[in-house]
C-alpha positions as CSV (number, residue, x, y, z in Angstrom):
1,M,29.8,-58.3,-32.4
2,N,27.0,-55.8,-32.4
3,H,27.9,-52.6,-30.6
4,P,26.1,-49.4,-31.1
5,L,29.3,-47.3,-31.3
6,I,31.3,-49.4,-33.7
7,T,30.7,-51.4,-36.9
8,D,31.6,-55.1,-37.2
9,E,34.6,-54.1,-39.4
10,E,35.8,-51.6,-36.9
11,H,35.4,-54.2,-34.1
12,A,37.5,-56.7,-36.1
13,Q,40.3,-54.1,-36.6
14,L,40.2,-52.9,-33.0
15,L,40.4,-56.6,-31.8
16,A,43.3,-57.4,-34.2
17,H,45.3,-54.4,-32.9
18,G,44.4,-55.5,-29.3
19,Q,45.6,-59.0,-29.9
20,A,48.9,-57.6,-31.3
21,R,49.3,-55.4,-28.2
22,A,48.5,-58.3,-25.9
23,A,51.2,-60.4,-27.6
24,G,53.7,-57.7,-26.7
25,Q,54.1,-56.3,-30.2
26,H,55.0,-52.6,-30.5
27,I,52.4,-51.2,-33.0
28,D,51.5,-47.7,-33.9
29,P,48.4,-48.1,-36.1
30,P,46.2,-45.3,-37.2
31,P,43.1,-44.8,-35.1
32,V,40.2,-47.1,-36.2
33,V,37.3,-45.0,-35.0
34,R,36.6,-41.5,-33.7
35,I,33.9,-41.2,-31.0
36,F,32.7,-37.8,-29.8
37,T,30.1,-35.9,-27.9
38,P,28.1,-33.7,-30.3
39,D,27.2,-31.3,-27.5
40,A,30.5,-31.2,-25.6
41,H,34.2,-31.3,-26.4
42,A,35.1,-34.9,-25.7
43,T,36.7,-37.1,-28.3
44,W,38.1,-40.6,-28.3
45,L,40.4,-41.9,-31.1
46,L,40.5,-45.6,-30.5
47,V,43.1,-48.0,-31.9
48,S,42.6,-51.3,-30.1
49,L,40.2,-53.5,-28.1
50,D,41.2,-55.8,-25.2
51,P,40.8,-59.4,-26.5
52,Q,40.1,-60.6,-23.0
53,D,37.0,-58.6,-22.2
54,G,36.1,-57.2,-25.7
55,D,35.0,-53.9,-24.0
56,T,38.1,-52.1,-23.0
57,A,39.4,-49.9,-25.8
58,Y,42.7,-48.1,-25.9
59,G,43.5,-44.8,-27.7
60,L,43.8,-41.1,-27.4
61,I,41.3,-39.5,-25.0
62,D,40.5,-35.8,-25.1
63,L,37.9,-34.8,-22.5
64,G,38.0,-31.2,-23.6
65,I,40.0,-29.9,-20.7
66,G,43.2,-29.2,-22.5
67,M,45.0,-32.5,-21.5
68,P,44.6,-35.2,-24.1
69,E,46.3,-38.4,-23.2
70,L,46.6,-42.1,-24.0
71,G,44.4,-44.3,-22.0
72,T,41.6,-46.9,-21.8
73,V,37.8,-46.6,-21.8
74,Q,35.0,-49.2,-21.8
75,L,32.8,-49.1,-24.9
76,S,29.9,-49.9,-22.6
77,A,30.6,-46.8,-20.5
78,L,30.9,-44.6,-23.6
79,A,27.6,-45.8,-24.9
80,S,26.0,-44.6,-21.6
81,I,27.4,-41.0,-21.8
82,V,25.2,-38.1,-22.6
83,G,26.3,-34.5,-23.0
84,P,24.9,-31.4,-21.4
85,R,22.1,-31.2,-23.9
86,K,21.3,-34.9,-23.4
87,Q,22.8,-36.0,-26.7
88,P,24.6,-39.4,-26.7
89,V,28.1,-40.0,-27.8
90,M,28.4,-40.8,-31.5
91,R,30.7,-42.5,-33.9
92,D,32.1,-40.2,-36.6
93,R,31.0,-42.1,-39.7
94,Y,33.2,-39.9,-41.9
95,F,36.4,-40.2,-39.9
96,L,39.4,-41.6,-41.8
97,A,42.7,-41.6,-40.0
98,V,45.5,-39.9,-41.9
99,R,48.4,-40.6,-39.5
100,P,49.5,-43.2,-36.9
101,L,48.3,-42.8,-33.3
102,S,51.6,-41.4,-32.1
103,E,51.3,-38.4,-34.5
104,Y,47.7,-37.7,-33.3
105,V,49.1,-37.8,-29.7
106,R,52.0,-35.4,-30.5
107,L,49.7,-33.0,-32.3
108,A,47.0,-33.1,-29.6
109,Q,49.6,-32.5,-26.9
110,E,51.0,-29.5,-28.8
111,N,47.5,-28.1,-29.4
112,G,45.8,-29.1,-26.1
113,S,43.2,-31.0,-28.0
114,I,42.6,-33.4,-30.9
115,T,42.5,-31.1,-34.0
116,D,41.1,-33.4,-36.6
C-alpha cells in the first residue's frame, strides 16, 4: 500500500485493527497516526482501516469547532483537503500515542479539542 498520508507500517496496523473491529472484537487500541491541517485546527487520530475498501479510516475527529467525536473518514478525501492558506493535510511524523483511543476521546470531549 502506498498512500501519501500513512506509511506501510501504519497501514498494516490500521488494517489489523480494522479486521479485528470487522470481526466484532471490542478493541481500544492507541491511535496509530495523527493527521492534521497545518494552517487550520483540524486533527484526525486514526486507529483502524476498513478491510473491505482499504480507504475508510475510523478514529477521533476534531474539526476545530469544539465538538470532537468518533467517526469515519476516507483517506482519499483527507489527501485532497487544503487549509485556508492552501497547505495540504499532513501526517504528524513525530506522533506517538500515549493512551488508548477511549482516553483521547474522554480528554478531547472534556477540553473541546484534541490536546496532544
